[in-house]
SERO-4910 file (N, C-alpha, C, O; in steps of 0.05 Angstrom, whole numbers):
BEGIN
 pado doro    nc1    nc2    nc3   cac1   cac2   cac3    cc1    cc2    cc3    oc1    oc2    oc3
  Met    A   -145   -341   -361   -144   -349   -334   -167   -337   -319   -174   -313   -324
  Ser    A   -179   -352   -301   -203   -342   -287   -194   -321   -266   -171   -319   -257
  Ala    A   -214   -305   -258   -209   -283   -239   -201   -295   -212   -184   -284   -198
  Asp    A   -214   -317   -204   -208   -329   -178   -180   -339   -177   -166   -336   -157
  Leu    A   -171   -352   -198   -144   -363   -199   -123   -340   -199   -103   -342   -186
  Thr    A   -129   -319   -214   -111   -296   -214   -109   -284   -186    -87   -277   -178
  Trp    A   -131   -282   -172   -130   -270   -145   -114   -288   -126    -99   -278   -110
  Leu    A   -118   -314   -128   -102   -332   -111    -72   -330   -116    -57   -333    -97
  Leu    A    -64   -324   -140    -36   -321   -146    -24   -294   -137     -1   -293   -129
  Ile    A    -40   -273   -138    -29   -246   -133    -36   -235   -105    -26   -214    -98
  Lys    A    -53   -248    -90    -63   -235    -66    -42   -230    -44    -44   -211    -29
  Asn    A    -22   -247    -43     -1   -243    -22     25   -231    -33     40   -219    -17
  Asn    A     30   -233    -59     55   -222    -70     49   -210    -97     43   -224   -116
  Asn    A     51   -184    -98     51   -169   -124     65   -142   -120     69   -134    -97
  Ser    A     72   -129   -141     87   -105   -139     71    -81   -129     83    -61   -121
  Phe    A     45    -83   -128     28    -61   -119     21    -64    -89      9    -45    -78
  Leu    A     29    -85    -76     22    -90    -48     38    -73    -29     62    -71    -32
  Val    A     24    -59    -11     36    -42      9     27    -52     37      4    -51     43
  Lys    A     47    -61     53     40    -72     79     50    -53    100     74    -46    102
  Arg    A     31    -43    117     38    -24    138     22    -31    163     -2    -33    162
  Ser    A     35    -33    185     23    -37    211      2    -60    211    -19    -58    223
  Gly    A      9    -82    198     -9   -105    197    -32   -103    178    -49   -121    177
  Val    A    -34    -81    163    -56    -77    144    -44    -77    116    -22    -68    111
  Gln    A    -59    -89     97    -49    -91     70    -65    -72     52    -90    -73     52
  Phe    A    -51    -56     37    -63    -38     18    -53    -45    -10    -33    -60    -13
  Ser    A    -66    -35    -31    -57    -40    -58    -57    -13    -73    -76      2    -71
  Ser    A    -36     -8    -89    -35     17   -104    -39     13   -134    -30     29   -150
  Glu    A    -53     -9   -141    -57    -14   -170    -79      3   -182    -96     14   -167
  Ala    A    -78      7   -208    -98     22   -222   -124      6   -222   -123    -18   -226
  Gly    A   -146     19   -219   -172      6   -219   -181     -2   -191   -203    -13   -189
  Asn    A   -165      2   -171   -173     -5   -143   -182     21   -130   -166     38   -122
  Leu    A   -209     23   -127   -221     48   -118   -215     55    -88   -211     78    -81
  Leu    A   -214     35    -71   -210     40    -43   -181     33    -34   -175     37    -10
  Asn    A   -164     24    -52   -137     17    -46   -135     -5    -25   -116     -6    -10
  Lys    A   -155    -22    -23   -155    -45     -5   -145    -69    -21   -151    -72    -44
  Asn    A   -130    -86     -7   -121   -111    -20   -142   -132    -16   -140   -149      2
  Ser    A   -163   -132    -33   -184   -151    -32   -193   -158    -61   -189   -142    -79
  Phe    A   -206   -181    -64   -215   -190    -90   -235   -171   -102   -235   -165   -126
  Lys    A   -253   -161    -85   -275   -144    -95   -264   -118   -109   -275   -110   -129
  Tyr    A   -244   -106    -97   -234    -81   -107   -209    -83   -126   -200    -63   -136
  Ser    A   -199   -108   -130   -175   -112   -145   -178   -103   -175   -197   -111   -188
  Gly    A   -160    -87   -184   -160    -79   -212   -146    -99   -230   -149    -98   -255
  Ile    A   -131   -117   -219   -116   -137   -234   -133   -162   -238   -134   -173   -260
  Ala    A   -146   -171   -217   -160   -197   -218   -187   -195   -232   -196   -214   -245
  Asn    A   -200   -172   -230   -227   -169   -242   -225   -159   -271   -208   -143   -277
  Lys    A   -243   -169   -288   -244   -161   -316   -257   -133   -318   -248   -116   -334
  Lys    A   -278   -129   -303   -293   -104   -304   -282    -86   -281   -288    -91   -257
  Thr    A   -268    -65   -288   -257    -47   -268   -265    -19   -275   -269    -12   -299
  Val    A   -266     -2   -255   -270     27   -259   -247     41   -245   -243     38   -221
  Asp    A   -232     56   -261   -209     71   -250   -216    101   -251   -222    112   -272
  Ile    A   -214    114   -228   -219    142   -226   -194    156   -215   -184    149   -194
  Ser    A   -184    175   -231   -160    189   -223   -162    219   -232   -180    226   -247
  Ala    A   -144    234   -222   -144    263   -229   -134    266   -257   -118    251   -267
  Ala    A   -145    287   -271   -138    292   -298   -110    305   -298   -101    318   -279
  Ala    A    -96    300   -320    -68    311   -322    -67    341   -322    -48    353   -314
  Ser    A    -89    354   -331    -90    383   -332    -94    395   -305    -91    420   -301
  Gly    A   -101    379   -285   -106    389   -258   -134    398   -254   -141    409   -233
  Arg    A   -151    394   -273   -179    402   -272   -197    379   -281   -195    372   -305
  Gly    A   -213    367   -264   -230    345   -272   -220    318   -264   -198    316   -253
  Val    A   -235    297   -271   -228    270   -265   -228    254   -291   -243    260   -310
  Val    A   -212    233   -291   -211    214   -313   -224    188   -304   -215    176   -284
  Val    A   -245    180   -317   -259    155   -311   -252    135   -333   -258    140   -357
  Ala    A   -238    114   -326   -229     94   -345   -240     67   -339   -240     58   -316
  Thr    A   -250     54   -360   -258     26   -358   -239     11   -378   -225     25   -393
  Pro    A   -240    -15   -379   -222    -29   -398   -227    -20   -427   -208    -22   -443
  Lys    A   -251    -11   -434   -257     -4   -462   -257     26   -467   -252     34   -490
  Thr    A   -263     42   -447   -266     71   -452   -250     87   -432   -242     77   -410
  Lys    A   -245    112   -439   -231    131   -421   -243    158   -426   -241    169   -449
  Val    A   -255    170   -406   -269    196   -409   -259    215   -387   -255    208   -364
  Thr    A   -255    241   -395   -248    261   -376   -273    278   -370   -286    289   -389
  Leu    A   -280    280   -345   -303    295   -336   -294    321   -323   -279    320   -303
  Thr    A   -303    344   -333   -294    370   -323   -317    389   -316   -312    412   -310
  Lys    A   -341    379   -315   -364    397   -312   -371    404   -283   -390    419   -278
  Gly    A   -358    392   -264   -364    398   -236   -372    372   -221   -374    351   -233
  Ile    A   -375    375   -195   -379    351   -179   -406    337   -184   -408    313   -185
  Arg    A   -427    353   -187   -454    341   -190   -456    326   -217   -466    303   -217
  Lys    A   -448    338   -238   -450    325   -265   -430    301   -267   -437    281   -279
  Ser    A   -407    304   -255   -388    282   -255   -398    258   -239   -396    235   -248
  Ala    A   -410    264   -216   -421    243   -199   -444    229   -213   -447    205   -211
  Arg    A   -460    245   -226   -483    233   -241   -474    215   -263   -486    193   -268
  Ser    A   -453    223   -278   -443    206   -299   -431    180   -289   -435    159   -300
  Val    A   -416    182   -267   -404    158   -255   -425    139   -244   -423    115   -247
  Ala    A   -445    151   -231   -467    135   -220   -482    121   -242   -490     97   -239
  Gly    A   -487    134   -264   -500    122   -287   -484    100   -299   -495     79   -307
  Leu    A   -458    103   -300   -440     82   -311   -441     57   -293   -443     35   -304
  Thr    A   -440     61   -267   -440     37   -249   -467     25   -246   -469      1   -242
  Arg    A   -489     40   -248   -516     29   -245   -524     13   -270   -540     -5   -267
  Ala    A   -513     19   -292   -522      7   -317   -511    -21   -321   -506    -30   -343
  Gly    A   -507    -36   -299   -498    -63   -301   -468    -66   -302   -458    -88   -306
  Tyr    A   -454    -45   -297   -425    -46   -298   -414    -41   -270   -409    -18   -263
  Arg    A   -411    -62   -255   -400    -61   -227   -417    -42   -209   -407    -23   -198
  Ala    A   -442    -49   -207   -461    -34   -190   -452    -35   -160   -459    -17   -145
  Asp    A   -437    -56   -153   -428    -58   -125   -407    -38   -118   -401    -33    -94
  Leu    A   -395    -25   -138   -374     -5   -133   -384     24   -135   -368     42   -136
  Arg    A   -410     28   -136   -421     55   -141   -413     74   -118   -404     96   -124
  Lys    A   -417     66    -93   -411     84    -71   -381     90    -70   -373    113    -65
  Ala    A   -364     70    -75   -335     75    -74   -327     93    -97   -310    111    -93
  Ala    A   -339     90   -121   -333    107   -143   -341    136   -138   -327    155   -145
  Leu    A   -365    140   -127   -375    167   -121   -357    180   -100   -352    204   -102
  Ala    A   -348    165    -80   -331    176    -60   -304    184    -72   -293    205    -64
  Arg    A   -294    169    -90   -268    175   -103   -270    200   -120   -252    216   -121
  Val    A   -293    203   -135   -297    227   -151   -298    252   -134   -286    272   -140
  Ala    A   -313    250   -112   -316    273    -94   -289    280    -81   -282    304    -79
  Ala    A   -273    260    -74   -247    265    -62   -227    278    -82   -213    297    -75
  Val    A   -227    268   -106   -209    279   -126   -216    308   -133   -199    325   -135
  Leu    A   -242    313   -137   -251    340   -144   -247    360   -120   -241    383   -124
  Ala    A   -251    350    -96   -246    367    -72   -217    374    -69   -210    396    -60
  Ser    A   -199    356    -77   -171    362    -75   -161    382    -96   -140    394    -93
  Gln    A   -177    386   -116   -170    405   -137   -180    433   -132   -172    452   -147
  Lys    A   -197    437   -112   -207    464   -106   -184    481    -94   -169    471    -78
  Pro    A   -183    506   -101   -163    523    -89   -169    528    -59   -192    529    -51
  Val    A   -148    530    -44   -151    534    -15   -157    563    -10   -141    580    -19
  Lys    A   -178    569      5   -184    596     12   -168    604     36   -164    589     55
  Ala    A   -157    629     35   -142    639     57   -160    647     80   -182    658     75
  Ala    A   -152    641    104   -169    648    127   -168    678    131   -147    690    127
  Pro    A   -191    690    139   -191    719    143   -173    726    167   -171    712    187
  Lys    A   -159    748    164   -141    757    185   -158    769    208   -177    784    203
  Lys    A   -150    762    232   -163    773    255   -152    801    261   -129    807    256
  Ala    A   -169    817    271   -161    845    278   -142    843    302   -148    830    322
  Gly    A   -119    856    299   -100    856    321   -108    873    344   -124    892    341
  Lys    A    -98    866    367   -105    882    391    -88    907    390    -64    906    390
  Gly    A   -102    930    390    -88    956    390    -78    963    418    -86    951    438
  Ile    A    -61    983    419    -52    993    444    -71   1014    454    -78   1033    441
  Arg    A    -81   1010    478   -100   1028    490    -85   1051    505    -66   1047    519
  Ala    A    -96   1074    500    -84   1097    515    -99   1098    542   -123   1097    543
  Thr    A    -84   1101    563    -96   1103    590    -91   1131    601    -71   1144    595
  Lys    A   -110   1139    617   -108   1165    629    -89   1163    653    -90   1143    668
  Ala    A    -72   1182    657    -54   1182    679    -63   1198    702    -50   1199    723
***
C-alpha cells in the first residue's frame, strides 16, 4: 500500500492520535515531533527515524526500520552520528528534528544539581 493511501486512512482515526484543545498530536514510534502530519508519521512513511531513551537510563536508542543502535558517548558524538545518518540520504528533512530529540533526551538524563544554600540572616546583637 502506498504511503499516501496509508496516510489518508489513518490521519483522522488511529490508536496513537491524541486530541487536546483543538490540536492533534501523535504518540507513535518514529514520530520525532509528535505532530499528526504526513511528514513526521512513523506509520505512513517507510523511512523513519525513531529516537528514544535507552532502557539503562544512559544514552539514546536510534532505530531505523533496518537497524537499532544505542549511543552512549555523550551529546556531541551522538548528535554527530544522528546528523550523519540523516544527511546520508536517509530523511535529510528530519535532521533538525532528530538532533533536537537527541539533545532533549540526553538533557533529561543529566542529574539535577542542587541549588546552593543561601546564608541565613543571623541575629544581630545591638547595644543597649
